[in-house]
C-alpha positions as CSV (number, residue, x, y, z in Angstrom):
1,X,-9.3,-64.0,-29.4
2,X,-11.2,-67.3,-30.1
3,X,-12.5,-67.2,-26.5
4,X,-13.6,-63.6,-26.7
5,X,-15.7,-63.8,-29.8
6,X,-18.5,-66.1,-28.3
7,X,-18.6,-63.8,-25.2
8,X,-19.1,-60.8,-27.4
9,X,-21.8,-62.5,-29.4
10,X,-23.6,-63.6,-26.2
11,X,-23.3,-60.0,-24.9
12,X,-24.9,-58.6,-28.0
13,X,-27.7,-61.2,-27.9
14,X,-28.4,-60.3,-24.3
15,X,-28.5,-56.6,-25.1
16,X,-30.8,-57.2,-28.0
17,X,-33.2,-59.1,-25.8
18,X,-32.9,-56.5,-23.1
19,X,-33.9,-53.7,-25.4
20,X,-37.1,-55.4,-26.6
21,X,-40.1,-53.2,-27.0
22,X,-43.4,-53.1,-25.0
23,X,-46.2,-54.9,-26.8
24,X,-49.4,-53.1,-27.5
25,X,-51.7,-55.3,-29.5
26,X,-55.1,-55.0,-28.0
27,X,-57.1,-52.6,-25.8
28,X,-54.7,-51.6,-23.0
29,X,-55.5,-52.6,-19.4
30,X,-52.5,-51.3,-17.4
31,X,-51.5,-52.0,-13.8
32,X,-48.9,-49.7,-12.3
33,X,-46.8,-51.1,-9.4
34,X,-44.7,-48.9,-7.1
35,X,-44.7,-46.1,-4.6
36,X,-45.1,-42.3,-4.6
37,X,-43.4,-41.9,-8.0
38,X,-46.1,-44.2,-9.5
39,X,-49.1,-42.5,-7.9
40,X,-47.6,-39.0,-8.5
41,X,-47.4,-37.6,-5.0
42,X,-48.3,-33.9,-5.1
43,X,-49.6,-33.8,-8.7
44,X,-53.1,-34.3,-10.1
45,X,-54.4,-37.7,-11.2
46,X,-54.0,-36.9,-14.9
47,X,-50.4,-35.8,-14.4
48,X,-49.3,-39.1,-13.1
49,X,-46.9,-40.7,-15.6
50,X,-49.1,-43.9,-16.0
51,X,-52.1,-41.7,-16.8
52,X,-50.0,-39.6,-19.2
53,X,-48.8,-42.8,-20.9
54,X,-52.3,-44.0,-21.4
55,X,-53.3,-40.6,-22.7
56,X,-50.6,-40.7,-25.3
57,X,-51.7,-44.2,-26.4
58,X,-55.2,-42.8,-26.8
59,X,-53.8,-39.9,-28.9
60,X,-52.2,-42.5,-31.1
61,X,-55.7,-44.0,-31.5
62,X,-55.3,-47.0,-29.2
63,X,-58.2,-48.0,-27.0
64,X,-57.1,-47.9,-23.4
65,X,-58.7,-48.0,-19.9
66,X,-57.5,-45.7,-17.2
67,X,-54.5,-47.4,-15.4
68,X,-55.0,-49.2,-12.1
69,X,-52.5,-48.8,-9.3
70,X,-51.0,-50.9,-6.6
71,X,-48.8,-48.2,-5.1
72,X,-48.6,-46.1,-2.0
73,X,-46.3,-43.3,-0.9
74,X,-43.6,-44.6,1.3
75,X,-43.8,-48.2,0.1
76,X,-40.7,-50.4,0.1
77,X,-40.3,-53.5,-2.0
78,X,-41.7,-55.6,0.9
79,X,-44.8,-53.4,1.2
80,X,-45.4,-53.7,-2.6
81,X,-45.2,-57.5,-2.4
82,X,-47.8,-57.4,0.4
83,X,-49.9,-55.0,-1.6
84,X,-49.9,-57.2,-4.7
85,X,-51.1,-60.1,-2.5
86,X,-53.9,-58.2,-0.9
87,X,-55.0,-55.6,-3.5
88,X,-54.6,-57.4,-6.9
89,X,-58.0,-57.8,-8.6
90,X,-58.0,-61.5,-9.9
91,X,-60.9,-60.7,-12.2
92,X,-59.1,-58.0,-14.1
93,X,-57.3,-59.2,-17.2
94,X,-54.3,-56.8,-17.3
95,X,-52.0,-56.9,-20.4
96,X,-49.5,-54.2,-19.4
97,X,-47.6,-53.9,-16.0
98,X,-45.1,-51.3,-14.9
99,X,-42.6,-51.6,-12.0
100,X,-40.9,-48.7,-10.3
101,X,-39.9,-49.4,-6.7
102,X,-36.9,-49.0,-4.4
103,X,-36.4,-45.4,-3.3
104,X,-37.9,-46.0,0.1
105,X,-35.6,-49.0,0.7
106,X,-32.7,-46.6,0.1
107,X,-34.3,-43.7,2.1
108,X,-35.2,-45.9,5.1
109,X,-31.8,-47.5,5.2
110,X,-33.1,-51.0,4.7
111,X,-30.3,-53.5,4.0
112,X,-29.6,-53.4,0.3
113,X,-29.2,-57.2,0.2
114,X,-33.0,-57.5,0.4
115,X,-33.6,-55.4,-2.7
116,X,-32.6,-57.8,-5.4
117,X,-34.6,-60.9,-4.1
118,X,-37.6,-58.7,-3.4
119,X,-37.5,-57.1,-6.9
120,X,-37.1,-60.5,-8.5
121,X,-40.3,-61.7,-6.7
122,X,-42.1,-58.5,-7.7
123,X,-41.1,-59.1,-11.3
124,X,-42.2,-62.7,-11.2
125,X,-45.6,-61.7,-9.9
126,X,-45.9,-59.0,-12.6
127,X,-45.0,-61.7,-15.3
128,X,-47.7,-64.0,-13.9
129,X,-50.3,-61.3,-14.2
130,X,-49.6,-61.1,-18.0
131,X,-49.2,-64.9,-18.6
132,X,-45.4,-64.7,-18.5
133,X,-45.2,-62.4,-21.6
134,X,-42.0,-60.4,-20.9
135,X,-42.9,-57.9,-23.6
136,X,-45.9,-56.7,-21.4
137,X,-43.9,-55.9,-18.3
138,X,-41.5,-52.9,-18.1
139,X,-39.4,-51.3,-15.4
140,X,-38.3,-47.7,-14.8
141,X,-35.2,-46.7,-13.0
142,X,-35.5,-44.8,-9.7
143,X,-35.3,-41.0,-10.0
144,X,-32.7,-39.2,-8.0
145,X,-34.3,-37.0,-5.2
146,X,-30.9,-35.5,-4.5
147,X,-31.7,-33.1,-7.3
148,X,-34.6,-31.5,-5.5
149,X,-34.7,-28.8,-2.8
150,X,-35.3,-31.6,-0.3
151,X,-32.2,-33.5,-1.4
152,X,-30.1,-30.4,-1.8
153,X,-27.7,-32.0,-4.3
154,X,-26.4,-34.6,-1.8
155,X,-23.8,-36.8,-3.5
156,X,-24.5,-39.5,-0.9
157,X,-28.1,-39.8,-2.1
158,X,-27.0,-40.0,-5.7
159,X,-24.5,-42.7,-5.0
160,X,-27.2,-44.7,-3.2
161,X,-29.7,-44.3,-6.1
162,X,-27.0,-45.4,-8.5
163,X,-26.4,-48.6,-6.5
164,X,-30.1,-49.4,-6.4
165,X,-30.5,-48.7,-10.2
166,X,-27.6,-51.0,-11.0
167,X,-29.6,-53.7,-9.3
168,X,-32.9,-53.0,-10.9
169,X,-31.3,-52.8,-14.3
170,X,-29.7,-56.2,-13.7
171,X,-33.0,-57.7,-12.7
172,X,-34.8,-56.3,-15.7
173,X,-32.1,-57.9,-17.9
174,X,-32.4,-61.3,-16.1
175,X,-36.1,-61.4,-16.9
176,X,-35.7,-59.8,-20.3
177,X,-38.2,-57.0,-19.6
178,X,-37.9,-53.5,-21.0
179,X,-36.0,-51.1,-18.9
180,X,-36.2,-47.3,-19.2
181,X,-33.7,-45.0,-17.5
182,X,-35.4,-41.8,-16.4
183,X,-32.8,-40.9,-13.7
184,X,-31.0,-38.5,-16.0
185,X,-34.2,-36.5,-16.4
186,X,-34.7,-36.2,-12.7
187,X,-31.1,-34.9,-12.3
188,X,-32.1,-31.7,-14.1
189,X,-34.4,-30.8,-11.1
190,X,-32.1,-28.3,-9.5
191,X,-31.5,-26.3,-12.7
192,X,-35.0,-26.6,-13.9
193,X,-37.5,-26.1,-11.0
194,X,-40.4,-26.9,-13.4
195,X,-39.4,-30.6,-13.1
196,X,-40.1,-30.7,-9.4
197,X,-43.5,-30.7,-7.7
198,X,-44.6,-28.0,-5.3
199,X,-43.6,-30.2,-2.3
200,X,-40.0,-29.7,-3.3
201,X,-39.3,-33.5,-3.4
202,X,-41.4,-35.4,-6.0
203,X,-41.4,-35.0,-9.8
204,X,-43.9,-32.6,-11.4
205,X,-46.3,-33.4,-14.1
206,X,-43.9,-31.8,-16.5
207,X,-41.1,-34.2,-15.5
208,X,-43.5,-37.2,-15.8
209,X,-44.3,-36.0,-19.3
210,X,-40.6,-36.3,-20.1
211,X,-40.6,-39.9,-18.7
212,X,-43.5,-40.7,-21.1
213,X,-41.6,-39.2,-24.0
214,X,-38.7,-41.6,-23.2
215,X,-41.1,-44.5,-23.0
216,X,-42.9,-43.8,-26.3
217,X,-40.2,-45.2,-28.6
218,X,-40.3,-48.5,-26.7
219,X,-44.0,-49.0,-27.6
220,X,-44.6,-51.5,-30.3
221,X,-48.2,-50.9,-31.5
222,X,-49.5,-53.8,-33.6
223,X,-51.1,-53.1,-36.9
224,X,-54.1,-55.2,-35.7
225,X,-54.7,-53.2,-32.5
226,X,-58.2,-51.7,-32.3
227,X,-58.0,-48.0,-32.7
228,X,-60.1,-44.9,-32.3
229,X,-60.2,-42.7,-35.4
230,X,-58.6,-39.6,-33.9
231,X,-57.2,-38.0,-37.0
232,X,-60.6,-36.8,-38.4
233,X,-62.3,-35.4,-35.3
234,X,-61.4,-32.4,-33.1
235,X,-59.7,-33.0,-29.8
236,X,-62.0,-32.2,-26.8
237,X,-59.5,-32.1,-24.1
238,X,-60.7,-28.6,-23.0
239,X,-64.0,-26.8,-23.4
240,X,-62.7,-23.7,-25.1
241,X,-59.7,-24.9,-27.1
242,X,-59.7,-27.7,-29.6
243,X,-56.9,-28.9,-31.8
244,X,-56.9,-31.5,-34.6
245,X,-55.4,-33.6,-35.8
246,X,-53.7,-34.5,-32.6
247,X,-51.1,-36.1,-32.8
248,X,-49.8,-34.4,-35.9
249,X,-46.7,-34.4,-38.1
250,X,-46.9,-30.8,-39.3
251,X,-50.1,-28.7,-39.4
252,X,-53.0,-28.4,-36.9
253,X,-56.3,-26.6,-37.0
254,X,-57.1,-24.7,-33.9
255,X,-60.7,-23.7,-32.9
256,X,-62.0,-22.0,-29.8
257,X,-65.5,-21.5,-28.5
258,X,-64.7,-18.1,-26.9
259,X,-62.6,-15.1,-28.1
260,X,-59.0,-16.2,-28.0
261,X,-56.8,-13.3,-26.8
262,X,-53.4,-15.0,-26.9
263,X,-52.1,-18.5,-27.9
264,X,-48.8,-19.6,-26.4
265,X,-46.9,-22.7,-27.3
266,X,-44.5,-24.1,-24.7
267,X,-42.3,-27.1,-24.6
268,X,-42.6,-29.7,-21.8
269,X,-40.2,-27.6,-19.6
270,X,-42.6,-24.7,-19.8
271,X,-40.3,-22.6,-22.0
272,X,-42.2,-20.3,-24.3
273,X,-41.7,-21.3,-28.0
274,X,-44.2,-19.0,-29.7
275,X,-46.9,-16.5,-28.9
276,X,-49.7,-15.4,-31.2
277,X,-51.8,-12.4,-30.2
278,X,-55.5,-12.3,-31.1
279,X,-55.4,-15.2,-33.6
280,X,-58.4,-15.6,-35.8
281,X,-60.4,-18.8,-35.1
282,X,-60.4,-21.3,-36.6
283,X,-56.9,-21.0,-38.0
284,X,-54.1,-23.3,-39.3
285,X,-50.8,-23.5,-37.4
286,X,-47.6,-24.8,-39.2
287,X,-45.4,-26.8,-36.9
288,X,-43.1,-28.3,-39.6
289,X,-40.1,-26.6,-38.1
290,X,-40.6,-28.0,-34.6
291,X,-38.7,-30.9,-33.1
292,X,-41.0,-33.9,-32.6
293,X,-42.2,-34.2,-29.0
294,X,-44.9,-33.0,-26.6
295,X,-46.0,-29.3,-26.5
296,X,-48.4,-27.4,-24.4
297,X,-50.9,-25.0,-26.0
298,X,-51.9,-22.3,-23.7
299,X,-55.1,-20.4,-24.7
300,X,-55.7,-17.1,-22.9
301,X,-59.4,-16.1,-23.0
302,X,-61.1,-13.0,-21.7
303,X,-62.6,-15.2,-18.9
304,X,-59.7,-17.5,-18.1
305,X,-56.9,-19.8,-19.4
306,X,-57.0,-23.3,-20.8
307,X,-54.3,-25.8,-21.6
308,X,-54.1,-28.7,-24.0
309,X,-51.3,-31.1,-24.9
310,X,-50.2,-31.5,-28.5
311,X,-48.0,-34.4,-29.7
312,X,-45.8,-33.8,-32.8
313,X,-44.3,-36.9,-34.4
């Protein structure tokens, strides 16, 4: 027993360090490193998860630039290392770096023995970019493409992804950077088609929104971070539908420039939560009974449809 106690204490200390948050203490300048999952193959620019993460920071009032990317569909770890060497802007002062890489090593049948040393080198380069502050680098697990129409539920693919994720989780722990497991979300893809992009292989914008929801609790926003005063002004995410305050904890005020025929509220999976026909505008909407998270407000007008995101905390 005397030998076991120190081991348990050390394990607890390692887990505590491993679970550290992601520091946000100034205007965010994010660099996203990876492959097709980082650039959001088959979804729009604003549906990419790094863009959605920055959008959520802005909704919290944090000043943030649009993220930059060193990522290309089909890239392996070796491709990413070469990309960092040739594409990194030395004049850009990044203070947040994400890493998501490895699926193409698995898909292309590259020897798995090369993954860990490559990923360590990528992580070291990422740390150099942020002056070796481990709280400014974070890693995501690899999603499981077996749970897409392309993957067809293949257990062999899932086993391969699990093996790679065991390695990237280990590397994140070694360098004491935050690690977020999004693989479980991706494994809902066959039972929830809304989580898969139209190409039948990559995540949809809806799935990326779920990733961002998993990341949000990891963000440690400093009291001193410069903020935009978002609570007192209407959101202008769309031309015809404005919602404020956004984010909110209970009630929102909804305004529209045109005649609003129907207002629908959906969760991030697209499930209809509430529908209001011909609501007066402006009007107050009570969300106190809703579970905190991201919702989609769908406004149906006589001349079209507009969507806006609403964050409930």
